MIDOSE-1310 file (N, C-alpha, C; in nm, 2 decimals, decimal comma, always signed):
residues 286
mflq	+1,79/+1,19/-4,11/+1,78/+1,06/-4,16/+1,64/+1,03/-4,10; +1,58/+0,97/-4,16/+1,46/+0,87/-4,08/+1,51/+0,76/-3,99; +1,44/+0,71/-3,90/+1,42/+0,67/-3,74/+1,49/+0,51/-3,82; +1,41/+0,46/-3,92/+1,43/+0,32/-3,94/+1,58/+0,28/-3,99
eqls	+1,61/+0,43/-4,09/+1,78/+0,39/-4,11/+1,81/+0,39/-4,04; +1,84/+0,54/-3,93/+1,97/+0,48/-3,82/+1,94/+0,38/-3,75; +1,82/+0,30/-3,72/+1,80/+0,18/-3,65/+1,88/+0,09/-3,74; +1,89/+0,09/-3,82/+1,92/+0,01/-3,95/+2,09/-0,02/-3,94
easa	+2,12/+0,10/-3,90/+2,25/+0,10/-3,96/+2,34/+0,09/-3,83; +2,26/+0,13/-3,69/+2,33/+0,08/-3,62/+2,33/-0,05/-3,51; +2,22/-0,11/-3,58/+2,20/-0,23/-3,57/+2,28/-0,32/-3,65; +2,31/-0,27/-3,76/+2,38/-0,34/-3,87/+2,51/-0,38/-3,81
fikn	+2,55/-0,26/-3,75/+2,73/-0,21/-3,73/+2,74/-0,30/-3,59; +2,61/-0,31/-3,46/+2,61/-0,41/-3,40/+2,66/-0,59/-3,46; +2,57/-0,63/-3,54/+2,58/-0,74/-3,62/+2,72/-0,75/-3,67; +2,81/-0,68/-3,71/+2,91/-0,68/-3,74/+3,02/-0,70/-3,71
ntrh	+2,96/-0,65/-3,56/+3,13/-0,67/-3,47/+3,06/-0,78/-3,37; +2,97/-0,88/-3,35/+2,96/-0,98/-3,26/+2,98/-1,10/-3,36; +3,01/-1,19/-3,26/+3,03/-1,33/-3,36/+2,85/-1,39/-3,37; +2,79/-1,28/-3,23/+2,65/-1,37/-3,24/+2,56/-1,31/-3,31
saiq	+2,49/-1,37/-3,40/+2,39/-1,38/-3,50/+2,27/-1,29/-3,42; +2,23/-1,31/-3,33/+2,09/-1,28/-3,24/+2,13/-1,24/-3,09; +2,02/-1,17/-3,06/+2,04/-1,16/-2,90/+1,88/-1,21/-2,87; +1,91/-1,27/-2,74/+1,75/-1,31/-2,70/+1,66/-1,19/-2,60
gvvv	+1,82/-1,10/-2,55/+1,71/-0,98/-2,48/+1,87/-0,94/-2,42; +1,79/-0,80/-2,36/+1,88/-0,69/-2,31/+1,92/-0,67/-2,15; +2,03/-0,65/-2,12/+2,00/-0,62/-1,96/+2,10/-0,50/-1,95; +2,02/-0,34/-1,92/+2,09/-0,25/-1,88/+2,12/-0,23/-1,73
lgsg	+2,22/-0,19/-1,74/+2,35/-0,21/-1,60/+2,32/-0,05/-1,57; +2,30/-0,03/-1,41/+2,28/+0,12/-1,35/+2,35/+0,13/-1,29; +2,37/+0,26/-1,24/+2,55/+0,30/-1,18/+2,59/+0,24/-1,08; +2,71/+0,16/-1,14/+2,78/+0,09/-1,02/+2,76/-0,06/-1,08
lgdf	+2,71/-0,09/-1,16/+2,65/-0,25/-1,17/+2,70/-0,30/-1,25; +2,80/-0,21/-1,34/+2,82/-0,31/-1,45/+2,91/-0,43/-1,47; +2,95/-0,43/-1,38/+3,07/-0,55/-1,29/+2,93/-0,71/-1,43; +2,87/-0,69/-1,37/+2,78/-0,78/-1,42/+2,79/-0,86/-1,58
adtl	+2,83/-0,79/-1,66/+2,83/-0,83/-1,76/+3,00/-0,90/-1,76; +3,07/-0,84/-1,73/+3,17/-0,96/-1,70/+3,17/-1,10/-1,68; +3,02/-1,14/-1,65/+3,01/-1,26/-1,62/+2,96/-1,35/-1,75; +2,96/-1,32/-1,86/+2,87/-1,32/-1,95/+3,03/-1,39/-2,05
snad	+2,98/-1,54/-2,12/+3,07/-1,58/-2,21/+3,09/-1,55/-2,33; +3,24/-1,59/-2,40/+3,26/-1,56/-2,55/+3,21/-1,43/-2,58; +3,25/-1,32/-2,51/+3,21/-1,17/-2,50/+3,25/-1,12/-2,66; +3,20/-1,04/-2,69/+3,21/-0,96/-2,75/+3,20/-0,80/-2,71
viey	+3,29/-0,69/-2,70/+3,28/-0,54/-2,58/+3,26/-0,46/-2,78; +3,17/-0,36/-2,77/+3,15/-0,27/-2,86/+3,13/-0,13/-2,77; +3,22/-0,06/-2,79/+3,27/+0,15/-2,72/+3,09/+0,18/-2,79; +3,02/+0,25/-2,72/+2,92/+0,29/-2,80/+2,93/+0,44/-2,90
arip	+3,08/+0,46/-2,84/+3,11/+0,59/-2,93/+3,15/+0,51/-3,08; +3,15/+0,38/-3,09/+3,18/+0,33/-3,20/+3,04/+0,30/-3,31; +2,94/+0,32/-3,22/+2,77/+0,29/-3,30/+2,73/+0,36/-3,38; +2,70/+0,39/-3,45/+2,62/+0,49/-3,55/+2,53/+0,52/-3,43
hfpv	+2,52/+0,64/-3,45/+2,38/+0,69/-3,37/+2,32/+0,70/-3,23; +2,46/+0,66/-3,17/+2,43/+0,58/-3,07/+2,51/+0,70/-2,96; +2,43/+0,73/-2,86/+2,48/+0,86/-2,73/+2,56/+0,81/-2,68; +2,64/+0,91/-2,60/+2,75/+0,84/-2,52/+2,77/+0,85/-2,38
stvq	+2,77/+0,77/-2,30/+2,78/+0,76/-2,12/+2,84/+0,89/-2,07; +2,79/+0,99/-1,99/+2,91/+1,08/-1,94/+2,88/+1,08/-1,80; +2,85/+1,04/-1,69/+2,81/+1,01/-1,58/+2,89/+0,85/-1,53; +2,96/+0,91/-1,38/+3,08/+0,82/-1,33/+3,00/+0,71/-1,29
ghag	+3,05/+0,59/-1,26/+3,00/+0,43/-1,29/+2,92/+0,36/-1,42; +2,91/+0,43/-1,53/+2,83/+0,41/-1,66/+2,94/+0,40/-1,74; +2,99/+0,28/-1,79/+3,16/+0,28/-1,83/+3,13/+0,31/-1,98; +3,01/+0,29/-2,07/+3,02/+0,32/-2,19/+3,00/+0,22/-2,28
clvi	+3,00/+0,13/-2,27/+2,98/-0,03/-2,37/+2,93/-0,13/-2,38; +2,89/-0,15/-2,49/+2,81/-0,29/-2,51/+2,88/-0,44/-2,55; +2,86/-0,52/-2,40/+2,85/-0,65/-2,43/+2,77/-0,75/-2,45; +2,82/-0,79/-2,56/+2,70/-0,94/-2,64/+2,84/-1,08/-2,62
geia	+2,76/-1,12/-2,49/+2,79/-1,23/-2,40/+2,67/-1,40/-2,43; +2,71/-1,48/-2,39/+2,65/-1,58/-2,38/+2,57/-1,57/-2,20; +2,48/-1,57/-2,19/+2,43/-1,59/-2,05/+2,42/-1,74/-1,99; +2,39/-1,85/-2,08/+2,38/-1,99/-2,11/+2,43/-2,01/-2,27
pgfp	+2,51/-2,11/-2,27/+2,54/-2,17/-2,39/+2,40/-2,16/-2,50; +2,43/-2,10/-2,64/+2,34/-2,10/-2,67/+2,22/-1,94/-2,70; +2,23/-1,91/-2,56/+2,18/-1,77/-2,50/+2,22/-1,63/-2,51; +2,26/-1,54/-2,62/+2,34/-1,45/-2,63/+2,23/-1,33/-2,59
aacm	+2,33/-1,24/-2,51/+2,25/-1,15/-2,45/+2,30/-1,00/-2,48; +2,26/-0,90/-2,48/+2,32/-0,78/-2,46/+2,34/-0,66/-2,35; +2,46/-0,69/-2,28/+2,46/-0,56/-2,16/+2,53/-0,42/-2,20; +2,36/-0,36/-2,18/+2,44/-0,23/-2,16/+2,54/-0,16/-2,03
kgrf	+2,67/-0,16/-2,06/+2,72/-0,09/-1,92/+2,73/-0,01/-1,89; +2,64/+0,10/-1,87/+2,55/+0,27/-1,87/+2,50/+0,25/-1,96; +2,40/+0,36/-1,94/+2,28/+0,39/-1,94/+2,28/+0,55/-2,00; +2,18/+0,60/-2,09/+2,13/+0,76/-2,11/+2,06/+0,81/-2,05
hyye	+2,08/+0,91/-1,98/+1,98/+0,98/-1,95/+1,96/+1,11/-1,95; +1,82/+1,20/-1,88/+1,75/+1,30/-2,03/+1,82/+1,37/-1,96; +1,85/+1,37/-1,83/+1,91/+1,49/-1,81/+2,05/+1,54/-1,85; +2,14/+1,43/-1,91/+2,23/+1,46/-1,94/+2,22/+1,57/-2,07
gygi	+2,12/+1,60/-2,11/+2,06/+1,66/-2,22/+2,04/+1,59/-2,38; +2,03/+1,47/-2,31/+1,95/+1,37/-2,51/+1,84/+1,44/-2,45; +1,74/+1,38/-2,61/+1,64/+1,45/-2,68/+1,59/+1,31/-2,56; +1,46/+1,25/-2,49/+1,39/+1,15/-2,50/+1,42/+0,98/-2,56
dkvv	+1,39/+1,07/-2,68/+1,38/+0,96/-2,80/+1,51/+0,87/-2,82; +1,63/+0,95/-2,81/+1,79/+0,95/-2,82/+1,85/+0,88/-2,66; +1,75/+0,85/-2,55/+1,77/+0,78/-2,47/+1,73/+0,62/-2,48; +1,65/+0,62/-2,53/+1,57/+0,47/-2,58/+1,60/+0,38/-2,73
fplr	+1,70/+0,46/-2,76/+1,75/+0,46/-2,94/+1,83/+0,36/-2,92; +1,90/+0,30/-2,83/+1,97/+0,16/-2,79/+1,88/+0,06/-2,82; +1,81/+0,09/-2,69/+1,70/-0,06/-2,70/+1,64/-0,07/-2,85; +1,62/+0,04/-2,92/+1,50/+0,06/-3,02/+1,64/-0,07/-3,12
alrq	+1,75/-0,06/-3,11/+1,84/-0,14/-3,24/+1,88/-0,25/-3,17; +1,88/-0,26/-3,02/+1,89/-0,39/-3,03/+1,73/-0,47/-3,06; +1,66/-0,41/-3,03/+1,53/-0,51/-3,04/+1,57/-0,54/-3,17; +1,62/-0,47/-3,30/+1,61/-0,54/-3,41/+1,70/-0,62/-3,46
lgae	+1,77/-0,66/-3,32/+1,85/-0,80/-3,37/+1,81/-0,90/-3,29; +1,68/-0,90/-3,25/+1,56/-1,00/-3,16/+1,57/-1,00/-3,04; +1,62/-0,94/-2,96/+1,59/-0,88/-2,77/+1,43/-0,93/-2,81; +1,39/-1,02/-2,69/+1,27/-1,05/-2,67/+1,21/-1,01/-2,52
fllv	+1,30/-0,95/-2,46/+1,33/-0,88/-2,30/+1,37/-0,81/-2,28; +1,38/-0,79/-2,15/+1,43/-0,61/-2,09/+1,48/-0,64/-1,93; +1,58/-0,67/-1,94/+1,57/-0,68/-1,72/+1,68/-0,51/-1,75; +1,59/-0,46/-1,63/+1,67/-0,29/-1,67/+1,70/-0,28/-1,52
tnaa	+1,78/-0,23/-1,44/+1,85/-0,19/-1,32/+1,85/-0,10/-1,31; +1,87/-0,01/-1,19/+1,92/+0,11/-1,13/+1,92/+0,16/-1,02; +1,98/+0,20/-0,98/+1,99/+0,28/-0,85/+1,92/+0,36/-0,77; +1,85/+0,40/-0,67/+1,74/+0,40/-0,70/+1,77/+0,49/-0,47
ggiq	+1,70/+0,61/-0,50/+1,66/+0,66/-0,33/+1,50/+0,58/-0,27; +1,52/+0,51/-0,14/+1,44/+0,45/-0,08/+1,32/+0,57/-0,01; +1,22/+0,55/-0,04/+1,11/+0,65/+0,05/+1,06/+0,53/+0,14; +1,06/+0,43/+0,09/+0,91/+0,37/+0,18/+1,01/+0,33/+0,39
pelt	+1,04/+0,36/+0,50/+1,15/+0,36/+0,56/+1,19/+0,16/+0,56; +1,12/+0,10/+0,53/+1,20/-0,01/+0,45/+1,30/-0,05/+0,41; +1,26/+0,03/+0,27/+1,34/+0,06/+0,18/+1,47/+0,10/+0,20; +1,59/+0,03/+0,32/+1,72/+0,12/+0,34/+1,81/+0,06/+0,28
pgtl	+1,89/+0,17/+0,29/+2,05/+0,15/+0,15/+2,11/+0,02/+0,17; +2,13/-0,08/+0,04/+2,11/-0,21/+0,05/+2,05/-0,29/-0,03; +1,91/-0,23/-0,02/+1,78/-0,35/-0,04/+1,77/-0,32/-0,14; +1,72/-0,43/-0,23/+1,71/-0,49/-0,39/+1,58/-0,50/-0,36
mlid	+1,49/-0,40/-0,46/+1,35/-0,38/-0,47/+1,30/-0,43/-0,66; +1,20/-0,54/-0,64/+1,17/-0,57/-0,74/+1,02/-0,44/-0,79; +1,08/-0,40/-0,89/+0,98/-0,30/-1,00/+0,81/-0,34/-1,04; +0,71/-0,33/-0,93/+0,59/-0,36/-0,96/+0,55/-0,24/-1,06
dhln	+0,58/-0,16/-1,09/+0,53/-0,02/-1,14/+0,57/+0,09/-1,17; +0,55/+0,17/-1,22/+0,62/+0,28/-1,22/+0,54/+0,44/-1,23; +0,58/+0,54/-1,21/+0,51/+0,67/-1,21/+0,61/+0,73/-1,28; +0,55/+0,80/-1,43/+0,61/+0,89/-1,51/+0,63/+1,03/-1,45
lmgd	+0,70/+1,09/-1,36/+0,68/+1,24/-1,36/+0,82/+1,27/-1,42; +0,89/+1,23/-1,56/+0,98/+1,28/-1,61/+0,98/+1,42/-1,63; +0,83/+1,45/-1,71/+0,78/+1,52/-1,82/+0,78/+1,49/-1,94; +0,82/+1,36/-1,98/+0,87/+1,39/-2,13/+0,80/+1,25/-2,15
nplk	+0,82/+1,19/-2,25/+0,77/+1,03/-2,31/+0,83/+0,99/-2,42; +0,89/+0,83/-2,45/+0,94/+0,87/-2,56/+0,92/+0,88/-2,72; +0,73/+0,83/-2,66/+0,67/+0,73/-2,79/+0,55/+0,95/-2,82; +0,62/+0,99/-2,77/+0,58/+1,19/-2,84/+0,64/+1,18/-2,96
gtnp	+0,50/+1,23/-3,05/+0,51/+1,30/-3,21/+0,49/+1,20/-3,26; +0,49/+1,20/-3,38/+0,49/+1,04/-3,53/+0,52/+0,92/-3,45; +0,45/+0,84/-3,45/+0,48/+0,75/-3,44/+0,50/+0,60/-3,48; +0,63/+0,59/-3,46/+0,71/+0,48/-3,57/+0,61/+0,38/-3,57
dflg	+0,53/+0,35/-3,67/+0,44/+0,16/-3,68/+0,53/+0,09/-3,70; +0,64/+0,10/-3,73/+0,75/-0,02/-3,78/+0,79/-0,10/-3,63; +0,79/-0,03/-3,49/+0,82/-0,05/-3,36/+0,71/-0,02/-3,27; +0,60/-0,05/-3,31/+0,45/-0,07/-3,24/+0,34/+0,02/-3,28
prfp	+0,28/+0,02/-3,18/+0,14/+0,07/-3,19/+0,13/+0,28/-3,11; +0,03/+0,31/-3,16/+0,00/+0,44/-3,15/-0,02/+0,46/-2,98; -0,10/+0,35/-2,95/-0,12/+0,36/-2,82/-0,13/+0,21/-2,74; +0,02/+0,22/-2,73/+0,04/+0,09/-2,65/-0,02/+0,08/-2,47
dmte	-0,08/-0,06/-2,46/-0,10/-0,06/-2,34/+0,00/-0,07/-2,21; -0,07/-0,01/-2,11/+0,09/-0,03/-2,00/+0,04/-0,06/-1,86; -0,08/-0,13/-1,89/-0,16/-0,27/-1,79/-0,04/-0,32/-1,65; +0,04/-0,41/-1,77/+0,13/-0,47/-1,72/+0,25/-0,44/-1,78
aysk	+0,35/-0,32/-1,74/+0,44/-0,28/-1,80/+0,56/-0,36/-1,74; +0,54/-0,44/-1,63/+0,65/-0,57/-1,59/+0,57/-0,67/-1,58; +0,69/-0,77/-1,68/+0,59/-0,92/-1,65/+0,54/-0,92/-1,58; +0,46/-1,00/-1,53/+0,38/-1,09/-1,43/+0,48/-1,20/-1,38
plka	+0,47/-1,30/-1,54/+0,60/-1,42/-1,51/+0,72/-1,38/-1,53; +0,80/-1,27/-1,56/+0,92/-1,25/-1,49/+0,96/-1,19/-1,39; +0,85/-1,18/-1,29/+0,86/-1,12/-1,16/+0,87/-1,22/-1,09; +0,77/-1,33/-1,14/+0,74/-1,45/-1,05/+0,87/-1,57/-1,04
iasq	+0,99/-1,56/-1,17/+1,07/-1,58/-1,18/+1,23/-1,54/-1,05; +1,20/-1,41/-1,12/+1,25/-1,34/-0,99/+1,24/-1,37/-0,87; +1,11/-1,36/-0,79/+1,10/-1,36/-0,67/+1,12/-1,55/-0,62; +1,10/-1,61/-0,71/+1,12/-1,75/-0,72/+1,30/-1,78/-0,70
vaes	+1,45/-1,69/-0,73/+1,56/-1,70/-0,80/+1,59/-1,63/-0,65; +1,54/-1,53/-0,57/+1,58/-1,44/-0,53/+1,52/-1,55/-0,34; +1,44/-1,63/-0,34/+1,42/-1,72/-0,25/+1,50/-1,85/-0,23; +1,54/-1,92/-0,35/+1,63/-1,97/-0,37/+1,78/-1,98/-0,33
qgaa	+1,79/-1,87/-0,32/+1,96/-1,79/-0,29/+1,93/-1,76/-0,12; +1,81/-1,72/-0,09/+1,81/-1,67/+0,04/+1,85/-1,57/+0,10; +1,83/-1,50/-0,06/+1,80/-1,29/-0,06/+1,71/-1,23/-0,04; +1,67/-1,12/+0,07/+1,56/-1,09/+0,04/+1,53/-0,93/-0,07
lksg	+1,39/-0,99/-0,10/+1,37/-0,88/-0,26/+1,24/-0,85/-0,23; +1,25/-0,69/-0,23/+1,15/-0,62/-0,12/+1,08/-0,63/-0,31; +0,97/-0,54/-0,28/+0,88/-0,52/-0,45/+0,80/-0,34/-0,40; +0,79/-0,29/-0,49/+0,74/-0,14/-0,46/+0,73/-0,09/-0,61
vyag	+0,69/+0,06/-0,61/+0,65/+0,13/-0,72/+0,76/+0,25/-0,75; +0,82/+0,22/-0,85/+0,95/+0,32/-0,89/+0,87/+0,46/-0,94; +0,93/+0,57/-0,86/+0,87/+0,72/-0,94/+1,03/+0,76/-1,01; +1,00/+0,77/-1,16/+1,10/+0,79/-1,24/+1,08/+0,99/-1,26
lsgp	+1,14/+1,04/-1,22/+1,19/+1,20/-1,20/+1,31/+1,24/-1,32; +1,30/+1,35/-1,36/+1,41/+1,44/-1,47/+1,54/+1,41/-1,42; +1,53/+1,46/-1,31/+1,66/+1,50/-1,24/+1,76/+1,62/-1,31; +1,85/+1,64/-1,29/+1,95/+1,58/-1,21/+2,03/+1,61/-1,08
vyet	+1,86/+1,66/-1,05/+1,93/+1,72/-0,95/+1,82/+1,63/-0,82; +1,87/+1,56/-0,66/+1,79/+1,52/-0,62/+1,69/+1,58/-0,54; +1,56/+1,49/-0,54/+1,45/+1,58/-0,47/+1,45/+1,65/-0,40; +1,38/+1,71/-0,38/+1,34/+1,80/-0,21/+1,25/+1,71/-0,07
paei	+1,33/+1,74/+0,01/+1,17/+1,66/+0,12/+1,04/+1,64/+0,06; +1,03/+1,79/+0,05/+0,89/+1,80/-0,01/+0,86/+1,72/-0,12; +0,91/+1,73/-0,18/+0,87/+1,59/-0,28/+0,90/+1,48/-0,29; +0,96/+1,47/-0,19/+0,96/+1,31/-0,13/+0,81/+1,30/-0,06
rmlr	+0,78/+1,36/+0,01/+0,68/+1,33/+0,06/+0,52/+1,38/-0,03; +0,60/+1,41/-0,15/+0,44/+1,42/-0,22/+0,45/+1,31/-0,28; +0,60/+1,22/-0,34/+0,60/+1,09/-0,40/+0,54/+1,00/-0,32; +0,54/+0,98/-0,16/+0,52/+0,92/-0,13/+0,33/+0,86/-0,11
tlga	+0,31/+1,03/-0,12/+0,18/+1,05/-0,14/+0,08/+1,02/-0,27; +0,17/+1,00/-0,35/+0,10/+0,92/-0,48/+0,16/+0,76/-0,49; +0,25/+0,71/-0,42/+0,23/+0,57/-0,39/+0,37/+0,52/-0,43; +0,48/+0,61/-0,42/+0,61/+0,59/-0,50/+0,65/+0,54/-0,35
davg	+0,75/+0,42/-0,38/+0,84/+0,37/-0,30/+0,95/+0,40/-0,32; +1,01/+0,41/-0,44/+1,12/+0,43/-0,47/+1,15/+0,58/-0,56; +1,23/+0,64/-0,59/+1,26/+0,71/-0,67/+1,40/+0,74/-0,76; +1,46/+0,74/-0,86/+1,51/+0,79/-0,94/+1,51/+0,86/-1,10
mstv	+1,60/+0,85/-1,16/+1,64/+0,95/-1,29/+1,63/+0,88/-1,41; +1,59/+0,74/-1,39/+1,59/+0,68/-1,54/+1,51/+0,55/-1,55; +1,54/+0,44/-1,63/+1,42/+0,32/-1,62/+1,32/+0,36/-1,70; +1,21/+0,46/-1,69/+1,08/+0,48/-1,73/+1,11/+0,48/-1,88
pevi	+1,19/+0,60/-1,92/+1,17/+0,57/-2,08/+1,17/+0,45/-2,15; +1,32/+0,33/-2,12/+1,34/+0,27/-2,13/+1,23/+0,15/-2,13; +1,20/+0,17/-2,03/+1,06/+0,05/-2,02/+0,89/+0,09/-2,11; +0,90/+0,20/-2,09/+0,81/+0,28/-2,19/+0,81/+0,22/-2,35
aanh	+0,93/+0,22/-2,38/+1,02/+0,16/-2,53/+1,00/+0,02/-2,57; +1,03/-0,02/-2,48/+1,01/-0,16/-2,47/+0,90/-0,22/-2,44; +0,83/-0,19/-2,35/+0,64/-0,20/-2,42/+0,56/-0,22/-2,55; +0,66/-0,10/-2,59/+0,55/-0,04/-2,72/+0,62/-0,14/-2,82
mgms	+0,74/-0,16/-2,81/+0,82/-0,28/-2,94/+0,75/-0,46/-2,86; +0,69/-0,40/-2,76/+0,63/-0,62/-2,77/+0,72/-0,66/-2,68; +0,81/-0,62/-2,59/+0,89/-0,67/-2,49/+0,87/-0,71/-2,41; +0,90/-0,84/-2,34/+0,88/-0,79/-2,17/+0,99/-0,78/-2,10
vlgi	+0,94/-0,70/-1,97/+1,00/-0,61/-1,93/+1,06/-0,69/-1,74; +1,17/-0,67/-1,70/+1,19/-0,70/-1,57/+1,27/-0,58/-1,49; +1,23/-0,49/-1,41/+1,29/-0,40/-1,36/+1,33/-0,44/-1,18; +1,46/-0,46/-1,18/+1,52/-0,45/-0,98/+1,63/-0,29/-0,97
scit	+1,58/-0,24/-0,83/+1,63/-0,12/-0,80/+1,74/-0,18/-0,68; +1,86/-0,09/-0,72/+1,94/-0,13/-0,60/+1,91/+0,02/-0,50; +1,84/+0,00/-0,32/+1,83/+0,11/-0,29/+1,98/+0,14/-0,22; +2,00/+0,23/-0,26/+2,14/+0,32/-0,29/+2,12/+0,41/-0,20
nqaa	+2,05/+0,49/-0,14/+2,02/+0,61/-0,02/+1,92/+0,63/+0,02; +1,88/+0,70/+0,14/+1,71/+0,78/+0,15/+1,70/+0,85/+0,13; +1,57/+0,88/+0,06/+1,57/+0,96/-0,03/+1,56/+1,09/+0,08; +1,57/+1,25/+0,00/+1,58/+1,35/+0,08/+1,48/+1,36/+0,22
glsp	+1,51/+1,39/+0,34/+1,43/+1,44/+0,40/+1,44/+1,31/+0,55; +1,50/+1,19/+0,48/+1,48/+1,06/+0,58/+1,60/+1,01/+0,63; +1,74/+1,10/+0,51/+1,83/+1,08/+0,65/+1,89/+1,19/+0,67; +2,01/+1,15/+0,78/+2,04/+1,26/+0,82/+2,16/+1,36/+0,76
hkls	+2,18/+1,28/+0,64/+2,28/+1,34/+0,57/+2,25/+1,39/+0,44; +2,36/+1,49/+0,39/+2,23/+1,54/+0,28/+2,38/+1,41/+0,13; +2,30/+1,40/+0,02/+2,29/+1,30/-0,09/+2,38/+1,33/-0,14; +2,46/+1,22/-0,16/+2,58/+1,28/-0,30/+2,55/+1,10/-0,38
hqev	+2,63/+1,15/-0,49/+2,63/+1,02/-0,60/+2,76/+0,93/-0,57; +2,87/+1,02/-0,45/+2,94/+0,90/-0,39/+2,87/+0,78/-0,30; +2,81/+0,86/-0,19/+2,73/+0,78/-0,15/+2,66/+0,62/-0,24; +2,60/+0,70/-0,34/+2,51/+0,59/-0,43/+2,61/+0,45/-0,46
meta	+2,72/+0,54/-0,54/+2,84/+0,42/-0,54/+2,87/+0,38/-0,50; +2,88/+0,37/-0,35/+2,97/+0,31/-0,26/+2,87/+0,20/-0,21; +2,73/+0,24/-0,19/+2,66/+0,15/-0,17/+2,60/+0,04/-0,29; +2,61/+0,05/-0,41/+2,59/-0,01/-0,50/+2,75/-0,12/-0,54
ehtr	+2,86/-0,06/-0,52/+2,97/-0,20/-0,48/+2,94/-0,27/-0,34; +2,91/-0,17/-0,25/+2,86/-0,30/-0,11/+2,75/-0,42/-0,19; +2,68/-0,37/-0,28/+2,54/-0,45/-0,28/+2,64/-0,54/-0,39; +2,70/-0,52/-0,48/+2,76/-0,58/-0,61/+2,72/-0,73/-0,66
qrfv	+2,79/-0,80/-0,54/+2,75/-0,90/-0,53/+2,70/-0,99/-0,52; +2,58/-0,94/-0,44/+2,44/-0,99/-0,42/+2,35/-0,97/-0,57; +2,37/-0,85/-0,60/+2,29/-0,83/-0,76/+2,37/-0,89/-0,86; +2,48/-0,93/-0,86/+2,46/-1,04/-0,92/+2,45/-1,13/-0,95
nllt	+2,41/-1,18/-0,79/+2,43/-1,36/-0,76/+2,28/-1,35/-0,85; +2,22/-1,28/-0,81/+2,06/-1,25/-0,83/+2,00/-1,23/-0,98; +2,10/-1,15/-1,07/+2,06/-1,15/-1,22/+2,14/-1,23/-1,31; +2,21/-1,31/-1,25/+2,27/-1,43/-1,31/+2,15/-1,56/-1,29
giln	+2,10/-1,58/-1,15/+2,04/-1,66/-1,11/+1,90/-1,64/-1,24; +1,87/-1,49/-1,22/+1,71/-1,48/-1,26/+1,71/-1,48/-1,44; +1,83/-1,48/-1,49/+1,87/-1,50/-1,66/+1,92/-1,67/-1,68; +1,92/-1,72/-1,57/+1,99/-1,88/-1,65/+1,88/-1,97/-1,64
qiaa	+1,72/-1,83/-1,52/+1,63/-1,95/-1,54/+1,52/-1,93/-1,65; +1,55/-1,80/-1,71/+1,50/-1,76/-1,79/+1,57/-1,81/-2,00; +1,66/-1,89/-1,99/+1,73/-1,90/-2,06/+1,71/-2,04/-2,08; +1,67/-2,13/-1,94/+1,63/-2,26/-1,96/+1,48/-2,30/-1,95
qpal	+1,42/-2,18/-2,02/+1,28/-2,20/-2,06/+1,26/-2,19/-2,23; +1,20/-2,30/-2,26/+1,16/-2,27/-2,40/+1,05/-2,17/-2,42; +1,07/-2,14/-2,57/+0,95/-2,08/-2,60/+0,94/-1,95/-2,52; +1,02/-1,86/-2,51/+1,03/-1,75/-2,36/+0,94/-1,68/-2,43
seqv	+0,93/-1,58/-2,53/+0,80/-1,50/-2,58/+0,71/-1,56/-2,54; +0,66/-1,64/-2,58/+0,53/-1,68/-2,51/+0,50/-1,75/-2,43; +0,60/-1,74/-2,30/+0,58/-1,81/-2,18/+0,58/-1,64/-2,13; +0,66/-1,57/-2,16/+0,70/-1,44/-2,06/+0,55/-1,32/-2,08
rs	+0,49/-1,39/-2,21/+0,39/-1,30/-2,23/+0,25/-1,33/-2,20; +0,27/-1,46/-2,18/+0,13/-1,50/-2,14/+0,02/-1,45/-2,04
């Protein structure tokens, strides 16, 4: 079955299982951050396993369901409680399939979150980092192969992969909340192993401030489709060679839990600001 037909089936199923006729944006919630979806009003929950052609989350901390609800009255968004990772064995085109399906329902922006390891000394566990840019070191690209022209151009520009207007909103909200928000470059690697100390030294040399195993495919696909993107990392651990103990997913989950309320407050404030602005697509792409 062709991609366009698969996306049509998936988006039609989602539309038929929610009270909301269209969505304004997509929020991808990283490891341990799914609680934000519980803040939406008039919400409908759809398990990934029910949606045609959707993959299924297999990682602890990723609930595996789509929550569609209102951020503000009349401003519905889709929250992905759990994402899909390249290391789970899915083709990279499958990793971005849900985002492409949601774009068919009108989503104009992507707010993507993740848990990441801090490379720079000031990015200690519990720090929130606004993603300025990224390094795609995953060894693959979701646009490889025949270009789906109905989604976007063959050679999309990535000069501003992360929207300047959305980053400005995030910084303003963080300041108003008295919340510290660092900024930096995110390096996306394929995983699932944590990096070696030598690899972390390489990443620092390349200009990376934080490292993780997600986000980059979704950001590439979103830019391809003309969506505006905002990315925020929750630094859950110091990268290999910078910490006195070995890395573990349990540490990631525990730090995400300790940071949860602060992160939820920030996301809520950002999305309320976006919802309050008319002509979103014009403002965030200007």
